[in-house]
C-alpha positions in Angstrom: -4.7 -4.3 12.7 -2.7 -6.5 10.7 -1.3 -4.8 7.8 0.5 -6.3 4.9 0.5 -7.5 1.3 0.1 -11.1 0.5 2.8 -12.6 -1.4 2.5 -12.2 -5.2 0.2 -15.1 -6.6 2.2 -15.3 -9.7 5.9 -14.4 -10.9 7.2 -15.4 -13.9 10.2 -14.1 -16.0 10.2 -15.3 -19.6 13.4 -13.6 -20.8 15.2 -16.6 -21.9 12.3 -17.8 -23.9 11.2 -14.8 -25.7 14.2 -12.4 -25.5 12.2 -9.2 -24.8 12.5 -8.7 -21.0 9.2 -9.4 -20.5 7.8 -10.8 -17.1 4.5 -11.3 -14.9 3.6 -10.3 -11.4 0.4 -10.4 -9.7 -0.6 -8.7 -6.4 -3.6 -9.2 -4.0 -4.1 -7.2 -1.3 -6.6 -5.8 1.3 -6.1 -2.5 2.6 -8.4 -2.3 6.1 -9.4 1.0 7.5 -11.0 1.7 10.7 -12.5 5.2 12.2 -14.4 6.3 15.4 -16.1 9.3 16.4 -17.1 10.0 20.0 -19.2 13.1 21.0 -18.0 13.9 24.5 -19.9 16.9 25.1 -22.1 19.5 22.9 -20.0 20.9 20.4 -16.8 18.4 21.3 -16.1 15.5 18.8 -13.0 13.4 19.2 -11.7 11.4 16.2 -9.6 8.4 15.8 -8.6 6.1 12.8 -6.4 3.2 11.8 -5.3 2.5 8.3 -3.0 0.2 6.1 -2.3 0.9 2.4 -0.3 -0.6 -0.2 1.4 0.8 -3.1 2.6 -1.6 -6.2 5.5 -1.0 -7.8 5.3 1.2 -11.0 6.3 -0.1 -14.4 9.5 2.1 -14.5 10.3 0.0 -11.1 10.1 -3.2 -12.3 11.8 -2.4 -15.5 15.4 -2.3 -13.9 17.2 -4.8 -11.9 19.3 -3.4 -8.7 22.6 -1.8 -10.1 20.9 -0.5 -13.2 20.7 -3.5 -15.6 17.7 -3.8 -17.7 15.4 -6.6 -17.4 12.3 -7.5 -15.5 12.7 -7.3 -11.6 10.5 -10.0 -9.9 12.3 -8.8 -6.7 10.6 -5.5 -6.2 7.8 -5.8 -3.2 5.1 -3.8 -2.6 5.4 -0.7 -0.2 3.2 -1.0 2.9 1.9 2.0 5.1 0.4 2.1 8.3 -1.3 5.3 9.4 -3.0 6.4 12.7 -4.7 9.8 13.4 -6.3 11.4 16.4 -8.2 14.7 16.5 -10.4 16.8 18.5 -13.2 19.2 16.9 -14.8 21.9 19.1 -17.4 23.8 17.6 -18.6 26.6 20.0 -22.1 28.3 20.1 -22.5 31.7 19.1 
């Protein structure tokens, strides 16, 4: 499974033309997930899953440059997470 966000489709900072620290950034991403369940025996199940996720920067995150200066931070990237999980579930009789 390949995880990761695509590069931004658009990134533009219009600070010099409109003097209001504005900018724009567009993100596109696919977040794949796969899960399996296997009934090993009566009452015993095994589970497994793999997943990827992406969290885009917040408005507050892109509002400041590194070092604390104001202005649109077009270099701030998406945070990528990769998760794996495995479990067993036993449901006895009686």
